[in-house]
C-alpha positions in Angstrom: 22.0 -10.0 8.0 18.2 -10.3 8.2 16.6 -7.0 8.8 14.4 -6.8 11.9 11.1 -5.1 11.0 8.2 -4.0 13.2 4.8 -2.7 12.2 3.0 -0.5 14.7 -0.5 0.9 14.3 -3.1 3.1 15.9 -6.6 2.1 14.7 -10.0 3.5 15.6 -12.4 1.4 13.5 -10.2 -1.4 12.1 -8.9 -0.3 8.7 -5.5 0.7 9.9 -5.2 -2.5 12.0 -6.2 -4.5 8.9 -3.5 -2.9 6.8 -0.9 -3.3 9.6 -1.7 -7.0 9.8 -1.4 -7.4 6.0 1.9 -5.5 5.9 3.4 -7.5 8.9 2.4 -10.8 7.2 3.8 -9.7 3.8 7.1 -8.6 5.4 7.4 -11.3 8.1 7.5 -8.4 10.6 6.5 -8.2 14.2 3.2 -6.4 14.8 2.1 -4.3 17.8 -0.7 -1.9 18.7 1.3 1.3 19.2 0.0 1.6 22.7 1.6 -1.7 23.6 5.3 -1.1 22.8 7.9 1.2 24.3 10.4 3.3 22.5 13.1 1.2 24.2 11.7 -1.9 22.5 11.8 -0.1 19.1 15.5 0.4 19.4 16.1 -3.3 18.5 14.5 -2.9 15.0 16.2 -1.7 11.9 12.9 -0.8 10.2 9.9 0.8 11.9 6.6 0.9 10.0 3.8 3.0 11.6 0.2 3.2 10.5 -2.3 5.7 11.8 -5.7 7.0 10.7 -6.1 10.5 9.3 -8.1 12.9 11.3 -8.2 16.4 9.9 -4.9 15.6 8.1 -3.2 14.6 11.3 -1.9 11.0 11.5 -3.2 9.6 14.8 -0.5 8.4 17.1 2.5 9.4 15.0 3.9 11.4 18.0 5.3 8.1 19.3 7.9 8.4 16.5 8.2 12.2 16.0 8.8 12.8 19.8 11.5 10.1 19.9 13.5 10.7 16.7 16.6 11.3 18.7 16.4 7.6 19.8 15.1 6.0 16.5 16.3 8.5 13.9 18.9 6.3 12.4 16.4 3.6 11.5 14.3 3.2 8.3 11.0 4.8 9.2 8.0 4.2 7.0 4.6 5.7 7.7 1.2 4.8 6.3 -1.7 7.1 6.7 -5.2 5.7 6.3 -8.1 7.9 5.2 -11.3 7.9 3.2 -10.4 10.3 0.4 -9.0 9.1 -2.9 -5.2 9.4 -3.0 -3.8 12.6 -4.4 -0.1 13.6 -4.4 -0.8 17.2 -3.3 -2.9 15.9 -0.3 -0.1 13.5 0.7 2.4 16.4 0.6 0.1 18.4 2.8 -0.1 15.5 5.3 3.7 15.2 5.3 4.2 18.9 6.1 1.4 19.0 8.7 2.7 15.9 10.6 6.5 16.2 10.4 8.9 19.0 11.1 11.1 20.0 8.3 14.2 18.2 9.8 12.2 14.9 10.0 10.5 14.9 6.6 13.5 13.6 4.7 13.9 10.8 7.2 10.5 9.2 6.7 8.7 7.6 3.7 5.0 8.3 3.7 2.4 6.1 2.0 -1.4 6.6 1.8 -3.9 3.7 2.0 -7.6 4.2 1.6 -9.7 2.9 4.5 -13.4 2.5 5.3 -16.1 4.8 6.6 -19.3 3.9 8.5 -21.2 6.9 9.9 -23.1 4.6 12.3 -19.8 3.5 14.0 -18.7 7.1 14.8 -18.8 8.5 18.3 -21.2 11.3 19.1 -18.6 14.1 18.7 -17.5 12.8 15.3 -21.2 12.5 14.2 -21.8 16.1 15.3 -18.7 17.3 13.3 -19.9 15.4 10.2 -23.3 17.0 10.6 -21.8 20.5 10.7 -19.7 19.7 7.6 -22.7 18.3 5.8 -24.8 21.4 6.7 -22.0 23.6 5.4 -21.7 21.7 2.1 -25.5 21.5 1.6 -25.6 25.2 1.1 -23.3 25.0 -1.9 -25.0 24.4 -5.3 -24.4 20.8 -6.5 -22.7 21.9 -9.7 -20.1 23.8 -7.6 -19.2 20.9 -5.4 -16.0 19.1 -6.1 -15.8 15.3 -6.4 -14.7 14.8 -2.7 -17.7 16.8 -1.4 -20.1 14.8 -3.6 -18.5 11.6 -2.4 -18.7 12.7 1.2 -22.5 12.7 0.9 -22.5 9.2 -0.5 -20.4 7.7 2.3 -22.6 9.4 4.9 -25.6 7.5 3.5 -24.0 4.0 3.3 -20.9 2.4 4.7 -18.0 2.1 2.3 -14.9 0.0 2.5 -12.0 0.7 0.2 -9.4 -1.4 1.9 -7.5 -3.6 -0.5 -4.6 -5.9 0.2 -3.0 -5.1 -3.1 -2.6 -1.5 -2.1 0.2 -2.4 0.3 2.4 -3.5 -2.5 4.2 -0.2 -3.1 5.0 0.0 0.6 6.2 -3.6 0.8 8.3 -3.2 -2.3 9.9 -0.1 -0.8 10.8 -1.9 2.4 12.1 -5.0 0.5 14.5 -2.7 -1.4 16.0 -1.5 1.9 17.2 -5.1 2.8 
C-alpha cells in the first residue's frame, strides 16, 4: 500500500514554505499552507509532516497538531522547525520540550532546518525586539560573547540565507523508512 503523505507549513518570510515545497516534491506528498487544511482532512493521511518557523523557541503553528493529537495521534508525525541559529542537539531538545507535552514527545520526530534572516523584512515589533536584544548584547565585552551573539550582529547588518535543499535529506530518509 502506498503511504499517503501531507506536508503542512506555516511560514512568515518564505524559508519554511521553501523547505515544505522541497520536502513535498522529494516525497511526492500533498502540500498545504497549514491555514488551508482542516483536521478532518488530515485524517486521510498516514504521515503528517509539519514545518513552522521558530520564534523564541516556539514552533509557529504547531498547535494545529498538538491540540488534535486525539484525532491524529496514530499517524506518523514529523515536525521540522526552521530557525537562524546553527543546529545544536541541546537546542533541539529544548525546542522539543518547550513545544510538546511529555506524553506527545515520543510520538513526533523533530528536525531542524536553518532558514534565512533579513532585518529589513521584519515587522515593526520584531525590529524593536531585535533592537532591545542588540542593545543588551552590546553592553557585553566582545571577548565574552558566544558565537551565536557574534553571529547575531552579523545577520542584523546584512541578509543571510542558509536554506539548502540537501538539508532535507535526513528528514526524507526518515520518512522513506516508514513506508
